[in-house]
C-alpha positions in Angstrom: 140.1 101.5 122.2 138.8 104.8 123.3 134.8 104.4 121.9 132.0 107.1 122.1 128.4 106.9 121.1 127.1 109.7 119.4 123.2 110.9 118.8 121.9 113.9 117.6 118.2 115.3 117.3 118.9 116.1 113.1 117.9 112.1 112.4 115.5 109.8 114.2 116.0 108.4 117.4 117.2 105.0 117.4 114.0 101.9 117.5 115.8 99.5 118.9 119.1 98.3 121.2 122.0 100.8 119.1 123.2 103.9 118.6 123.1 105.9 115.8 126.5 106.1 115.5 129.8 105.4 117.6 132.8 106.8 117.4 136.0 103.8 117.3 139.1 106.3 117.4 139.3 108.7 114.1 136.2 106.7 112.7 132.5 106.3 113.2 130.4 104.2 112.3 127.3 105.1 112.0 123.6 102.9 112.1 121.6 102.8 108.7 119.1 105.2 108.1 116.2 104.7 107.5 113.7 107.4 105.4 112.4 108.6 108.7 111.2 111.7 109.6 113.4 112.6 112.8 110.3 114.7 113.8 107.5 113.0 113.7 109.3 109.2 113.9 107.0 108.6 111.0 108.5 107.0 107.3 108.2 109.6 104.9 105.7 109.6 101.9 106.5 109.1 98.5 109.1 106.5 96.7 112.6 105.7 96.3 113.5 109.1 95.5 111.8 110.9 98.3 113.4 108.1 100.8 116.6 108.3 99.7 117.0 112.1 100.0 115.4 111.7 103.7 117.6 108.9 104.5 120.7 111.5 103.6 119.2 114.2 105.1 119.5 111.9 107.8 122.6 110.6 107.5 123.8 114.4 106.9 121.9 115.0 110.2 124.7 112.6 112.3 127.6 113.3 110.0 127.1 117.4 110.7 126.7 116.8 114.6 130.2 115.4 114.7 131.6 118.1 112.8 131.8 115.8 109.6 130.4 116.3 106.0 130.0 114.1 103.1 133.6 114.0 102.6 134.0 112.6 105.4 132.4 109.2 104.1 134.6 106.6 103.4 132.5 103.4 103.1 128.4 103.4 102.1 126.4 100.5 102.3 123.4 100.8 100.4 120.4 98.1 101.3 117.4 98.4 98.5 114.0 96.3 98.7 114.2 96.5 94.9 117.2 96.3 92.8 115.2 98.0 90.1 115.4 101.2 92.0 119.3 101.6 91.7 119.1 103.9 89.0 116.3 106.4 90.8 118.6 106.0 94.1 122.0 106.7 93.0 120.7 109.9 90.7 119.9 111.6 94.6 122.7 109.8 95.7 125.1 111.6 93.2 123.8 115.0 94.4 125.0 114.3 98.3 128.4 112.6 97.2 130.7 114.5 94.9 133.8 114.2 93.7 136.5 111.3 95.4 133.1 109.0 96.0 133.3 106.8 99.3 133.5 103.2 98.2 130.3 101.3 98.6 127.9 98.4 98.0 124.8 98.1 96.7 122.2 95.3 97.9 119.0 94.3 97.2 117.1 92.5 100.7 114.3 90.9 101.1 112.5 93.5 103.6 113.7 96.8 105.6 112.3 97.7 109.3 108.7 99.3 108.4 109.1 98.2 105.2 111.0 101.2 103.5 112.4 101.0 100.2 116.1 102.2 101.4 118.4 102.2 103.8 121.9 103.2 104.4 124.6 103.3 106.4 128.3 104.7 106.3 131.5 105.3 107.9 133.7 108.1 108.0 136.9 109.2 109.5 138.3 112.2 110.8 
């Protein structure tokens, strides 16, 4: 299998023993992004709306660094600290993903790194 690590300064550095993204053939598997400012490494201020925007901007940074965009995303997984944030998250999400939407799963989790309210991971294809 052809495997290649992808990274960019347009998204936060990995905070553990993992890669921002990994190519496996024509598929890009992106690690989950939480709402960290890539410049400071700090969690962005605000609620789930502001955090979802930052998460999706981080994902955009990873995708663009690989000459991809949101139209290349085929699957997303959204992790929410509180399912009551689903509607607000979804409204932001719909501004980044338009047209032919990727498959998606959304789950509530007990806790996210740095007590973030949202984390999203994506799989994209060339």
